[in-house]
N, CA, C and O atoms as a MOPAC input file, in Angstrom:
PM7 MOZYME 1SCF
protein

 N     74.67300 1   -59.67000 1   -64.67200 1
 C     75.83400 1   -59.09800 1   -65.32700 1
 C     75.51600 1   -57.71900 1   -65.89100 1
 O     76.33600 1   -56.80900 1   -65.77300 1
 N     74.35300 1   -57.54300 1   -66.49700 1
 C     73.98200 1   -56.25000 1   -67.06500 1
 C     73.91400 1   -55.17500 1   -65.99000 1
 O     74.33300 1   -54.04000 1   -66.22000 1
 N     73.38700 1   -55.52100 1   -64.81500 1
 C     73.28600 1   -54.54700 1   -63.74100 1
 C     74.65500 1   -54.09400 1   -63.27600 1
 O     74.83900 1   -52.91700 1   -62.96600 1
 N     75.61200 1   -54.99000 1   -63.21900 1
 C     76.96300 1   -54.64400 1   -62.81900 1
 C     77.61100 1   -53.72800 1   -63.85900 1
 O     78.30400 1   -52.77000 1   -63.51700 1
 N     77.37400 1   -54.03700 1   -65.12400 1
 C     77.91800 1   -53.18900 1   -66.19400 1
 C     77.30000 1   -51.79600 1   -66.15400 1
 O     78.00400 1   -50.80200 1   -66.32900 1
 N     76.00300 1   -51.71600 1   -65.92600 1
 C     75.32900 1   -50.42900 1   -65.84000 1
 C     75.85900 1   -49.62900 1   -64.63600 1
 O     76.08000 1   -48.42300 1   -64.74300 1
 N     76.05500 1   -50.28100 1   -63.52500 1
 C     76.58100 1   -49.61100 1   -62.34700 1
 C     77.98600 1   -49.07400 1   -62.61200 1
 O     78.32600 1   -47.97000 1   -62.18700 1
 N     78.79300 1   -49.85600 1   -63.31100 1
 C     80.14700 1   -49.43000 1   -63.64000 1
 C     80.11700 1   -48.22800 1   -64.58800 1
 O     80.89500 1   -47.28600 1   -64.43600 1
 N     79.21200 1   -48.27400 1   -65.56400 1
 C     79.06700 1   -47.16000 1   -66.49800 1
 C     78.60300 1   -45.90000 1   -65.77500 1
 O     79.09900 1   -44.80900 1   -66.05600 1
 N     77.66500 1   -46.03700 1   -64.85200 1
 C     77.19400 1   -44.87500 1   -64.09300 1
 C     78.31300 1   -44.27600 1   -63.25700 1
 O     78.43600 1   -43.05500 1   -63.15200 1
 N     79.13000 1   -45.13900 1   -62.66000 1
 C     80.26000 1   -44.64000 1   -61.86500 1
 C     81.27500 1   -43.92200 1   -62.74300 1
 O     81.79300 1   -42.86900 1   -62.37100 1
 N     81.55600 1   -44.49400 1   -63.90900 1
 C     82.47400 1   -43.85500 1   -64.85100 1
 C     81.91100 1   -42.50600 1   -65.29800 1
 O     82.64900 1   -41.52500 1   -65.38400 1
 N     80.61400 1   -42.45300 1   -65.58300 1
 C     79.98300 1   -41.21200 1   -65.97700 1
 C     80.06100 1   -40.18600 1   -64.84400 1
 O     80.34400 1   -39.01600 1   -65.10100 1
 N     79.82200 1   -40.59100 1   -63.62000 1
 C     79.89600 1   -39.69900 1   -62.47000 1
 C     81.29100 1   -39.11600 1   -62.31000 1
 O     81.43900 1   -37.91800 1   -62.06400 1
 N     82.32100 1   -39.95500 1   -62.44700 1
 C     83.69200 1   -39.47900 1   -62.33600 1
 C     84.02600 1   -38.49500 1   -63.45800 1
 O     84.66800 1   -37.47400 1   -63.21300 1
 N     83.60900 1   -38.78600 1   -64.64800 1
 C     83.90000 1   -37.88900 1   -65.78300 1
 C     83.16300 1   -36.55400 1   -65.62700 1
 O     83.70400 1   -35.50200 1   -65.96700 1
 N     81.95000 1   -36.59700 1   -65.12100 1
 C     81.22900 1   -35.34200 1   -64.88400 1
 C     81.93800 1   -34.49700 1   -63.82600 1
 O     82.02000 1   -33.27500 1   -63.95400 1
 N     82.45000 1   -35.14900 1   -62.78400 1
 C     83.18900 1   -34.41800 1   -61.73600 1
 C     84.45800 1   -33.82600 1   -62.31500 1
 O     84.81800 1   -32.69300 1   -61.99400 1
 N     85.14400 1   -34.58300 1   -63.16900 1
 C     86.36100 1   -34.07900 1   -63.81200 1
 C     86.02900 1   -32.88700 1   -64.70500 1
 O     86.75700 1   -31.89500 1   -64.71400 1
 N     84.93600 1   -32.98400 1   -65.45200 1
 C     84.53400 1   -31.89200 1   -66.34100 1
 C     84.19100 1   -30.64700 1   -65.52700 1
 O     84.56700 1   -29.53900 1   -65.90800 1
 N     83.49000 1   -30.81500 1   -64.42300 1
 C     83.13100 1   -29.67400 1   -63.57800 1
 C     84.39700 1   -28.99900 1   -63.04500 1
 O     84.47700 1   -27.77100 1   -63.02000 1
 N     85.37500 1   -29.78100 1   -62.62500 1
 C     86.63400 1   -29.23300 1   -62.11000 1
 C     87.39000 1   -28.51800 1   -63.22600 1
 O     87.93400 1   -27.43500 1   -63.01100 1
 N     87.42800 1   -29.11000 1   -64.40300 1
 C     88.10500 1   -28.49400 1   -65.54100 1
 C     87.45800 1   -27.14700 1   -65.88800 1
 O     88.16000 1   -26.17000 1   -66.14800 1
 N     86.12900 1   -27.09800 1   -65.89000 1
 C     85.44000 1   -25.85300 1   -66.18300 1
 C     85.70900 1   -24.79600 1   -65.11500 1
 O     85.84500 1   -23.61600 1   -65.43700 1
 N     85.78700 1   -25.20100 1   -63.85400 1
 C     86.09000 1   -24.27500 1   -62.77400 1
 C     87.48300 1   -23.67200 1   -62.94400 1
 O     87.67300 1   -22.46600 1   -62.79000 1
 N     88.45100 1   -24.52800 1   -63.26300 1
 C     89.82100 1   -24.06200 1   -63.47100 1
 C     89.87200 1   -23.10400 1   -64.67600 1
 O     90.52400 1   -22.06100 1   -64.62200 1
 N     89.19100 1   -23.46500 1   -65.73600 1
 C     89.18300 1   -22.59600 1   -66.91900 1
 C     88.53800 1   -21.24900 1   -66.61100 1
 O     89.01700 1   -20.22200 1   -67.09200 1
 N     87.47500 1   -21.22400 1   -65.82900 1
 C     86.82900 1   -19.98500 1   -65.43000 1
 C     87.78800 1   -19.11700 1   -64.63400 1
 O     87.89400 1   -17.91300 1   -64.86300 1
 N     88.49200 1   -19.75100 1   -63.68700 1
 C     89.46400 1   -19.00200 1   -62.87900 1
 C     90.58100 1   -18.43100 1   -63.74000 1
 O     90.98900 1   -17.28500 1   -63.55100 1
 N     91.07900 1   -19.22600 1   -64.68600 1
 C     92.13900 1   -18.75100 1   -65.56800 1
 C     91.64900 1   -17.60900 1   -66.44300 1
 O     92.37600 1   -16.64300 1   -66.67400 1
 N     90.44000 1   -17.71500 1   -66.92200 1
 C     89.87600 1   -16.65000 1   -67.75700 1
 C     89.76900 1   -15.34300 1   -66.94100 1
 O     90.07600 1   -14.26200 1   -67.44400 1
 N     89.33500 1   -15.46000 1   -65.69400 1
 C     89.23200 1   -14.27900 1   -64.83300 1
 C     90.60700 1   -13.65000 1   -64.60500 1
 O     90.76000 1   -12.43100 1   -64.67400 1
 N     91.59800 1   -14.49000 1   -64.33300 1
 C     92.95900 1   -13.99600 1   -64.12500 1
 C     93.50700 1   -13.32300 1   -65.38600 1
 O     94.14000 1   -12.27000 1   -65.30500 1
 N     93.26600 1   -13.92600 1   -66.53500 1
 C     93.74600 1   -13.33400 1   -67.78500 1
 C     93.05500 1   -12.00800 1   -68.05500 1
 O     93.68500 1   -11.07600 1   -68.55600 1
 N     91.78300 1   -11.90800 1   -67.73500 1
 C     91.05600 1   -10.66400 1   -67.91600 1
 C     91.62700 1    -9.58100 1   -67.01800 1
 O     91.80300 1    -8.44100 1   -67.44900 1
 N     91.92000 1    -9.93300 1   -65.76200 1
 C     92.52200 1    -8.98300 1   -64.82500 1
 C     93.88800 1    -8.51200 1   -65.32500 1
 O     94.20900 1    -7.32600 1   -65.25200 1
 N     94.69500 1    -9.46300 1   -65.83900 1
 C     96.01600 1    -9.11300 1   -66.34300 1
 C     95.91800 1    -8.19900 1   -67.56200 1
 O     96.71400 1    -7.27200 1   -67.71400 1
 N     94.93300 1    -8.46500 1   -68.43600 1
 C     94.75200 1    -7.61900 1   -69.60800 1
 C     94.36500 1    -6.20600 1   -69.18700 1
 O     94.85500 1    -5.23200 1   -69.75800 1
 N     93.48300 1    -6.09000 1   -68.18600 1
 C     93.07200 1    -4.75200 1   -67.71600 1
 C     94.26800 1    -4.02000 1   -67.13600 1
 O     94.41700 1    -2.82000 1   -67.36500 1
 N     95.13200 1    -4.71300 1   -66.38600 1
 C     96.33500 1    -4.09300 1   -65.85000 1
 C     97.27300 1    -3.63900 1   -66.95900 1
 O     97.84900 1    -2.55300 1   -66.88200 1
 N     97.42600 1    -4.44700 1   -67.97100 1
 C     98.28900 1    -4.09500 1   -69.10000 1
 C     97.76100 1    -2.85800 1   -69.82800 1
 O     98.53600 1    -1.96300 1   -70.16600 1
 N     96.47700 1    -2.80200 1   -70.06600 1
 C     95.89500 1    -1.65500 1   -70.73800 1
 C     96.04700 1    -0.39400 1   -69.89500 1
 O     96.32600 1     0.68000 1   -70.42700 1
 N     95.86600 1    -0.52100 1   -68.59400 1
 C     96.02100 1     0.64500 1   -67.71500 1
 C     97.47900 1     1.12200 1   -67.73300 1
 O     97.74500 1     2.32400 1   -67.74500 1
 N     98.41200 1     0.17700 1   -67.73400 1
 C     99.83200 1     0.53500 1   -67.77100 1
 C    100.18200 1     1.22900 1   -69.07700 1
 O    100.91600 1     2.21600 1   -69.08300 1
 N     99.65800 1     0.71400 1   -70.18100 1
 C     99.91000 1     1.34900 1   -71.47600 1
 C     99.34000 1     2.76400 1   -71.50700 1
 O     99.97600 1     3.67900 1   -72.03000 1
 N     98.14700 1     2.94500 1   -70.95000 1
 C     97.53800 1     4.26700 1   -70.92600 1
 C     98.36000 1     5.21700 1   -70.07000 1
 O     98.53900 1     6.38400 1   -70.42000 1
 N     98.85300 1     4.71900 1   -68.95900 1
 C     99.70100 1     5.55300 1   -68.08200 1
 C    100.97500 1     5.98000 1   -68.81300 1
 O    101.39400 1     7.13400 1   -68.71700 1
 N    101.58600 1     5.04300 1   -69.54200 1
 C    102.79300 1     5.37600 1   -70.29600 1
 C    102.47000 1     6.40400 1   -71.39300 1
 O    103.25000 1     7.32700 1   -71.62800 1
 N    101.33600 1     6.24300 1   -72.05200 1
 C    100.94000 1     7.18200 1   -73.11500 1
 C    100.74500 1     8.58000 1   -72.54000 1
 O    101.18000 1     9.56500 1   -73.13600 1
 N    100.10700 1     8.66500 1   -71.41000 1
 C     99.88000 1     9.96200 1   -70.79100 1
 C    101.16900 1    10.58900 1   -70.31800 1
 O    101.32400 1    11.80900 1   -70.38300 1
 N    102.08500 1     9.79100 1   -69.84800 1
 C    103.37900 1    10.29900 1   -69.37300 1
 C    104.18200 1    10.89200 1   -70.52600 1
 O    104.97100 1    11.81400 1   -70.31700 1
 N    103.99400 1    10.38300 1   -71.72700 1
 C    104.71200 1    10.90500 1   -72.89600 1
 C    104.01100 1    12.11400 1   -73.51700 1
 O    104.57400 1    12.77600 1   -74.38800 1
 N    102.79800 1    12.40000 1   -73.07800 1
 C    102.02200 1    13.48500 1   -73.65700 1
 C    102.64600 1    14.83300 1   -73.26600 1
 O    102.80600 1    15.10300 1   -72.07600 1
 N    102.99700 1    15.67600 1   -74.23100 1
 C    103.63900 1    16.95900 1   -73.92000 1
 C    102.66300 1    18.01900 1   -73.44000 1
 O    101.45900 1    17.93500 1   -73.67900 1
 N    103.20100 1    19.00400 1   -72.76600 1
 C    102.42300 1    20.18700 1   -72.40500 1
 C    101.57600 1    20.01500 1   -71.16400 1
 O    101.64700 1    18.99000 1   -70.48600 1
 N    100.76200 1    21.03900 1   -70.86600 1
 C     99.97100 1    21.04900 1   -69.64800 1
 C     98.83300 1    20.03700 1   -69.66400 1
 O     98.20800 1    19.80300 1   -68.63000 1
 N     98.54700 1    19.43000 1   -70.82100 1
 C     97.49000 1    18.42800 1   -70.89900 1
 C     97.92500 1    17.07700 1   -70.32600 1
 O     97.09800 1    16.18100 1   -70.15200 1
 N     99.20100 1    16.93200 1   -70.03700 1
 C     99.67600 1    15.65100 1   -69.50600 1
 C     99.07200 1    15.43400 1   -68.13800 1
 O     99.16800 1    16.29800 1   -67.26600 1
 N     98.45800 1    14.29600 1   -67.94900 1
 C     97.76800 1    14.01200 1   -66.68800 1
 C     98.67900 1    13.31400 1   -65.67700 1
 O     98.40800 1    13.33400 1   -64.47700 1
 N     99.73300 1    12.71300 1   -66.15300 1
 C    100.69600 1    12.03500 1   -65.29200 1
 C    101.94600 1    12.89000 1   -65.26800 1
 O    102.50400 1    13.13900 1   -66.33700 1
 N    102.42100 1    13.35400 1   -64.13300 1
 C    103.61700 1    14.19600 1   -64.10900 1
 C    104.85300 1    13.42000 1   -64.51400 1
 O    104.95300 1    12.21200 1   -64.29700 1
 N    105.78500 1    14.13300 1   -65.10100 1
 C    107.06200 1    13.53600 1   -65.47200 1
 C    107.92700 1    13.49400 1   -64.22200 1
 O    108.36500 1    14.53700 1   -63.73500 1
 N    108.17800 1    12.29900 1   -63.70000 1
 C    108.89500 1    12.14600 1   -62.44300 1
 C    110.35600 1    12.57600 1   -62.55200 1
 O    110.99800 1    12.82400 1   -61.53200 1
 N    110.88300 1    12.66700 1   -63.75000 1
 C    112.26700 1    13.11200 1   -63.90700 1
 C    112.41200 1    14.57900 1   -63.52800 1
 O    113.46300 1    15.00600 1   -63.04800 1
 N    111.34300 1    15.34900 1   -63.74900 1
 C    111.36700 1    16.76700 1   -63.41400 1
 C    110.95600 1    17.04700 1   -61.96900 1
 O    111.05000 1    18.18700 1   -61.51300 1
 N    110.50900 1    16.03600 1   -61.25100 1
 C    109.97900 1    16.22200 1   -59.90600 1
 C    111.04200 1    16.72200 1   -58.94100 1
 O    110.72800 1    17.54100 1   -58.07600 1
 N    112.29600 1    16.26200 1   -59.05000 1
 C    113.31300 1    16.70500 1   -58.13500 1
 C    113.62000 1    18.18500 1   -58.32500 1
 O    113.82000 1    18.89300 1   -57.33900 1
 N    113.66200 1    18.66900 1   -59.55100 1
 C    113.90100 1    20.07400 1   -59.80800 1
 C    112.74800 1    20.94200 1   -59.29300 1
 O    112.97300 1    22.03300 1   -58.76900 1
 N    111.53100 1    20.46000 1   -59.44300 1
 C    110.36200 1    21.21400 1   -58.95800 1
 C    110.38400 1    21.28200 1   -57.46600 1
 O    110.05700 1    22.32900 1   -56.90600 1
 N    110.75400 1    20.22000 1   -56.78400 1
 C    110.76700 1    20.20700 1   -55.31800 1
 C    111.82300 1    21.18100 1   -54.79700 1
 O    111.57800 1    21.86200 1   -53.80100 1
 N    112.98800 1    21.26600 1   -55.43900 1
 C    114.05000 1    22.16200 1   -55.00500 1
 C    113.65200 1    23.63100 1   -55.20200 1
 O    114.05500 1    24.49400 1   -54.42300 1
 N    112.87600 1    23.90500 1   -56.22500 1
 C    112.50200 1    25.28700 1   -56.49500 1
 C    111.51600 1    25.82600 1   -55.46900 1
 O    111.36900 1    27.04200 1   -55.34400 1
 N    110.84100 1    24.95700 1   -54.73500 1
 C    109.87300 1    25.39600 1   -53.73900 1
 C    110.48800 1    25.58500 1   -52.36800 1
 O    109.81400 1    26.07200 1   -51.46100 1
 N    111.72700 1    25.22100 1   -52.18800 1
 C    112.37700 1    25.32000 1   -50.87100 1
 C    113.01800 1    26.66300 1   -50.69900 1
 O    113.61300 1    26.93500 1   -49.65700 1

């Protein structure tokens, strides 16, 4: 009887370890995705900040003025 109980406990332990490994894998993937999303958000915020920056120091052109600039070159 003890051997059967030990075998059952080992099997339960094996299943729980497999579940834990899968949970950790999913959490790692989610963390990576969240990190990527945060980097995209920060890049977008920086792009918006640069677009609002006045004068020749602006690194991102104001697309609203692009049509007028294109017409002036024709």
